[in-house]
N, C-alpha and C positions, 0 to 999 in steps of 0.2 A: 211618149205618152207615159206617165206615172203610173207605177203600180198602185193596185189598191191598199198594200201595204205602205207604200210610201206616203199616199195621202192621209193615211191614217196617223202615220207620224207626225206628219205636219198639224193635223189637227190637235194631237195629244199636244204639241208645244203651245199653239195657241190657247188652250184650256188651261195650261200651266201658267201662262203669262196673264190671263184675262181675270178680271174681277167679276163678281156677280155670280149668278147662277150658273151651275155647270151644266153644260147642254149634254143630250144623249148621244152615244156615238151610233147610233142606229143609222143605218143608211137605207133601209128597206129592201135589203137582201137578206132576208130571213130563212136561211137555210142551214141546219146544222150539219157538219161534217161528222160522220160516224167514226172516223179514225182518232181525230183529235177532239172532238167532244166540244168545238168551238163553232160559233155563228160564222158562216162564210163571208157575210157581210162586215160586222164590227168586230169578230174575233172574241166576243164575250161567251163564257160558258152560260147554261141554262139557270144556274144559281145567280150568277150575276145579272142577267137580264131580269129574272123574276125579283130580285131585291132592288132593282135600281130605284123604282118610285118610293121606296121606304128609306132609302140612304140619305144622310145629309150630305152637304156639298164636299166634305172631308173625305167621306167614304166614296163618293163619285170620283173625286181625285184620285183616291188609291186605285179604282178600277180603271181609269184612264192610265195610270201609270203602269198597270199590268199591260194593258192593251199595247202601250207603245213598245214594251219589251217584246210581247209577242209579234207585233209587226216587224220588228227589228230582225228578230230571228228568221221570220218568214221571207223578209225582204233578201237577207243575206243568202237564205237557202235557194231562192228564186235566181239570184244572181249567178250563182254556182251551176245551175242547171243548163 
């Protein structure tokens, strides 16, 4: 079974390759991790979540790029544990 981070990485690749509107990374697991300040479901910060609906597609793709980097770090950390 794939980790949540691995699935997020796959979605980030799909978003990068797709044309058209950029989908939200939300997976309806909306809990903020106090230590990291990131949503446990989508790895966004509160600022990124709040700004999402106002961002142009380029800005949304930048958020997805950040999410992919965060997911890669998380996936690497989990593999070492």
